[in-house]
N, C-alpha and C positions, 0 to 999 in steps of 0.2 A: 548656575546655581545649583546644579546637581552635584559639579564636582567640589564646591565649596561648600556643600552641606557632607558631602563624604569625607572631604578633607577634615573636617571638624575633630577633637579630640573624643572618642567614643573610650566608654568604660571597659575596661578588660576583665578578662573571668575570675583577676585576683582581686580587683576592686571591691573593696566593702561598703565605701561611701553610698550614697543615692545619685541617681544621675540625671545631672540639669538638663539634660536635653528630652525633649517631649517624645512620647513613644514614636507618635507618627511621623516625626522629623528623622527618625532614627531606622525605623521599618520600610515605610514606604520607599522612599528612594532607594533602596537596596534592592527590593522587590520590583520596583522600575529599572534598574543595570540590569536584572536577571532575563525580564521579560523584553529590553529591547535589543540585548546581545546575542538572546536565543533567535530573536526574528532576523536580526542582521545577519546572523550566520548563516542562514538557511532561508532568505529571501526569495531566492529563485524557487526553490523547493515548495514554500510553501503559496507564492504566487502561482504555481502550476496545479495543487492541489483545488485549491479554490476557484481557479480558472475551468478545471475539469469538473468539478462538482456543479458548476453553475451550468455547464454545458450539456449534462446529461450521465454524468460519470454515476453507478450504482454505488462507487465507494463514498457515499454524504458522511458516514459514520467522522469522516476525517476531519469535516467541516466543523463538524460540533464537540470534537475532542478537546479543543482547548476548553472551551467553556464548562465541560465536565469536570476536565480536571481543575479547573478555578474554583468549582461549586466543593469536590471535594477536599480543596486546601483549606477554604471557608472552615472544616470541623475542626483544624489543627492551629488553635487560638490562644494556646497555653506555650509558654518557654520550655523546651525541651531539658529535662533535668541532667546534671552533669557538670563536669568542669571544662570550657573550650580551650582548645589546645591550636593556635594560630597556623603555628608551623605543622602540626599534623593535619589540618587541612589540606594544607595546600600540597601536602606529601600524597595523600591518599585520593585527591582528587587528580593530581595528574597521573598516579600509577595505574586508576581504573579507568582514565580517559585514554591514555596510551594502550593498555591492552585490549579495551574495547574497540579503539578503533581501530586497531591492527587485526582484529577480529572479523570486524566487518570487513577491510578491505580483502584478506586471504580467503574469505569464504564469495565474496564477489568475484575472485580471479579464481579462483577453483571452480565455479558454479555461476555463471552469470545469468543464465535464463532463469535459472530457480529464484536467485537473487533479484532479477527483476520482477517477476511472478510476484513475491513475498514483499516487494519494494523496501528493501533492505536497506536502503539508504536513509530510511526515514526514522530507522532507530538511534540512527545519528545524532538526531535533534532532540532525542531524551535523553542519551549520554551527555551531550553537551549542557543541557538545561542542569540535569542529574551536578555534574563538575560545577556549573557557575552558584547553584545553590549550598555546597559544599563550602566552597572559598567563599560565600558574600554572609552565610546565616550559619555555618558550621556544618562538618558530618555528622554530628548527634542528630541536628534536624532531619537531614536527608535521611538516614537510618530508621528513624523516628515513622517518616510517614511512607513506609515499606508498602503498605495497601493502595496507594495511589500509585507507584509503582507498578505494583503489578494489574491493574486496571490501564496503565496508561500501554503498557508492553503488550497486555493483551489486546489491545484495539488500534495499535499505529500501524501493524499490518493490516490494509485492508482484505486478505485473501481470507480468512477466518470468518469476516463477518459477511463478505460476497457466499462463502460457501454456506454458511449457517441461512443465510439468506434465500438461498436456493433451495435448502431444503425445507424450507417453509413456505414455497410456491414461486417466488422471486419476484412477486408482484410489487408495486408502489405500496399498497399497502401492509403488505408483509414487512419490508425493509423500514418503513416508517413505525412502525409496532414492536420494531427489533431495534432501534433506538431509542424508543419510548423506552423499554425495558433497562435497558443502558444507563437512561436519564435517573430511572429509579431506583437504579445500584449507587449510581452516583449521592443520591440525595440520601440514600442510608448510610454511606461511607462518610458523609459528611454531618452525620449526625452522632457522633463518636462520643460527644460529650453532654447528651442530651439523654432524659431518660428512657429506657428501652421501651417503654408505651408508647410513648410521644412521638422516639422515633420510628416505630413501625408504621405508627399512623398517619406519619407523613409519608414516608414510602409508599403507601396502598392510597393515597390523596395523589400524590405526583403519577403512579401508573395509571391508576385509573381514569385521570384528567387527561393524562397525556393520548392515552387509548379512544377515548371519547374524541379527541379533538383531533387525532389521527384519522379516526373511520368516517369524519364529518368533513375535511377538507382536501384528503389524498387524491380526492378527483379533481377539483376545482384548481386546485393549486398545482404547484412545480413539485417536484420530488425533494429539492432543495430546500423550497421554503417552508413548506411542510415539515422537515426533518428538524430545522433550526427552530421552528416552533413547537414542536412536543418532545424535543431531546435538549434544547438549549434554552428558551425561554422560560417554560412551564417547571423543569428542575430549580433554575435559579429563581424564581420566584417563589416557590415552596422551600428552598434551602433558606432563603433570608427570613421568612416569616418562623420557620422554625427555629433559627439561631437567636432572632429578637427574641421571639418569646421564651425560650428557656435557657440562653448561653449569654445575657446581657452582659451580664458581671464579668466574665471570662477573660475579657480584654483589658481589665483595668492595670492589670499589673505584669500584661505580658510583653515579653521581648526588652526586655531590660538589661540584657547581660548577652549582646551581642560579640562577635570576635574583632577586634581591630584591623581594620585596613587602610593603606595609605590611597594616594592617587596613582602610585608607581602601580599597584594591583589593577588599576582599571585599565591602565594603558597597557598592560600586560595582555588584560582579558579582550580589548578592544582588538589587538595585534592577530590574537588566533581567531577573532571572530571574522576578521578579514580573510585569514589565509581559508577556514571555513565556506567563507563563500566564493573563494575563488577554485577551491575544488569540487564544489557543488552549484556548475553555472545551471543554466535553464535548459531544460529539456528540449532536445529537437522535435518541431513540431510538424506533422506529416501533411499539413493542408494541401500539397502539392501531389496527391495522388493522381494518378491517371484515369481520364474519363472513357469508358469503351463506350462500343456502340450499345445501343439500347435492346438491340436483340441479337447479344453476342453468343448467347445460348444457342439459339436458333440457327445461327452463322456457321458455329462448330460443326454443327450437327450432333450433338450428343444427347444420350438418352433419356428415358422418363426418370424425372425425380425421384430418389426415395427421400421422406421426410423424417427428422428426427427432431421430436419435438423438447426435448430435455434442455435446448439453449434458451427457451423462454424463461427457465428459473435460473439461468446468467445473466443475461443481457437485456432482461424485460420483455414484456408480451408481447412487441410489435417486433422480435428478433425471430429469423427463420433459420434453418440448416437444412439444406439439402445436398443430396450427391448425385450426381450424372456419371453415368458409367460412358467412358472414351470406349469407341467402337475398335474393335480387334485388330493389330497389325500383326499380319505374319513376321515370327521372328522374333517380337519384340515383347518384353512382359507386360501384364495386364494394367491398367492406369485408373484412374478415377479422379472427378474434379469435385470437391466439396467447396460449396459458398455456405458464409454466414452472412444474413443480409439484417440491417438495422438502422434506423432512422437516425440512431442517436451514436456520432462517432465517439463519445467521450465512452460512453460504455462500451463498443468495441476496444478501446485502448484500454480499458480495465484487464482486459486477457490478452494483451499484445504477444506477452512470452507465456500464454497457455499451450501446452501442448495434448491435444485432443485425442491421441492417438497411443496405442499400448508401447510401452518399452522396458525392455528388461533390466536396464541399467537408466541413470540419467543422461540425457542427450541434451546439444547444445545448438542452438540456432547461430548463423552467423551470416554474413552478408553475401549475397549471392554476387558472382564475377560476371562481367558482361555489360557494355554499355549500353544495351539494346535492352536490357530486362524493365520490366514494369517498375517502376519506383517503389523504391523500399522493400523490392524481395530479397528474401532470407532464403538460405537452405538448410535443412533437417534430416536426421538420418540414424537410423538403427544401426547397430556393430552387427553384422552379418560375418562377420568372420569368426566372431566369438560364438557364433548360436551350438548350444549344444541341445536344444528340442527341437525337433521336424515338424512339431506342430505350430509354431509359431512362426507368422508371417512376419519377416524383415523388409522397411518400407523406408521409401525415398520420397522425401515431398520439397516442393517448393512455393512459399507462400507470400502473398504481396495484398495490398489494399487497393481498391476501384472505389471511385467516387459514381455511380451510377445514378443520376439525377438528384433527390434528394436523400438517396438512403446511400450507404457505405458499404459496404462487400469484402470481406476476406475472401480470398480466392487461395485455395489451396491442391496443388496438384500431386498428387501423391501417386508412386508408382510400387508394385509390389519388385522387389529385388531378385526375386527368383526367377531369372530366364526363361526357364523351362516351364513355366508355371503360368495356368490359364486363371488362377483365383484371384479376385479382387484384391488389392489391399485393405486391412483392415477400417472397419468403420468407424467414425468418430465416436467415442464416449465419454458421459461425464465426469468432470475432476473429480477425484477421492482424496481426502485426508493421507491413506497411505501412500499415495504416486506422489502428492507434492510435498510431504513432509516425513513421514517415517522412512520409508526406504531411501531417500535422498542419505538421509542422518546416518544410516549405518553403512550406505557405500562410503560418504568420508570417513567414518570411522574403520572401515576396513582398509583405507589406504590404498583404494585400487586404484590402478594406472589412468588415464584420460585418456587412451588410445581410441578415437572413433571407428577407425578400419576405414577398408577402401571400400569403395561403389564401383561395380562393375561400370563399364563405359555405355555400354549397350541401353543400361537404364537411366545413366545420363541422357542418354540421346534420346530415349523415349521422353523423357520430362520433356527434353527442347522444344521434341516434335510437336506435344500438346500444349506448351505454352506458346509457341507458333501459331497453332491453330486459332487457340482462344484471341490471341492477339493480333490477328488477321483483318484489321478493319483500320480505315485513317484515322478512326479517332486516338488510337492506342500506337502502332507501330508494331512491328515485328522484333522478335530478341532469339537471343541464345544464352542458355546457361552450361556454364562449366562448374566442375566441384573442384576450383584450383583456389 
């Protein structure tokens, strides 16, 4: 049925006679094609996002972003002005798509850790959807909805959302209120054809209603359900009422001039969607994390813990971050063990690629070698060979996740790279916009080399000794780490 509908002759831009095909039969099938192919190309990615959000992820904005995008799109109910050019639509879509996906790939290859933290692969969903809209509805329509693209680009990476929520305290209520504000912005953007006074009134009603609901249900309901309610259902209801009251007549003459498309176009788009699906497989789930002995801290003989409360602003109120000083060893550099503990594994995974320690330049995680290493262990270190400031402490770290009862723990063994110093490695610090965006962007602009420097074998051996000490229980086994 869909193919038959798309295969019918459509009125071209040059045609002056009225179209005999109803608007609903011309507009909605194409919109359905865009939605189906967008979801099909990134089906695994979307499934991971939804699964993580329902499992306790703090990046719940991704759960309602498609809804808010639809809310904003409801405000574009008139046919864009100008003459459509079917060939230009294909050329522009192909050029933008090729350049965009190439740029994403290059950044991911140059800075994989930072790309993972920003979840740069999600930008591909927006790029692919924009290309589909350009082909099915014309490039004029894609350019006209620039406000929608700005909103989506600002929300598609969860890192800015998570950092903003952290500034607001990081509680479930703060996250719900933040998404409520995004819902109100979507309502405002959707009211572009509504009189300004009524548009502002609808925005205020949405924000006030969502705020009251968020304050009332953020405790009894889960975070995901609360966010869907205040940032999904409320904006949809308010927008529908607003447009029905003030914009009911705007669709009578809309979308009577769509670019001509053949069934072959649909076949090409399906093939491209299949390629994108193959290039975006499901994420590897790390549910096989090792289980340490319940008293592994006492067994290791670590010192008194030092608490860092800032972690609750990022991972939620039940999260903790503590540092244990490792007993000194003659001839070995100083070391410490940092442990992030939370009952929500998905919240911990939100910051899998986060670097909680200072560095002069971007550093990258890489898999730790060694069959007996804890599952999923990774190595990261600063470049001590390029050090120019003697006051800055270079460090070497090995990190992995343990499942201790119902809690998930990210354990990090961090070692001072200065073998002749008894000073502890730098303590963990909150993420900042400067370190996660501006500094890396400047680094790429300067075209600096990717040389990570060499780590002294004594430092590596110190980390291996500490890991062996922590893993010295029947539940985990022992391990040796190398820098190869």
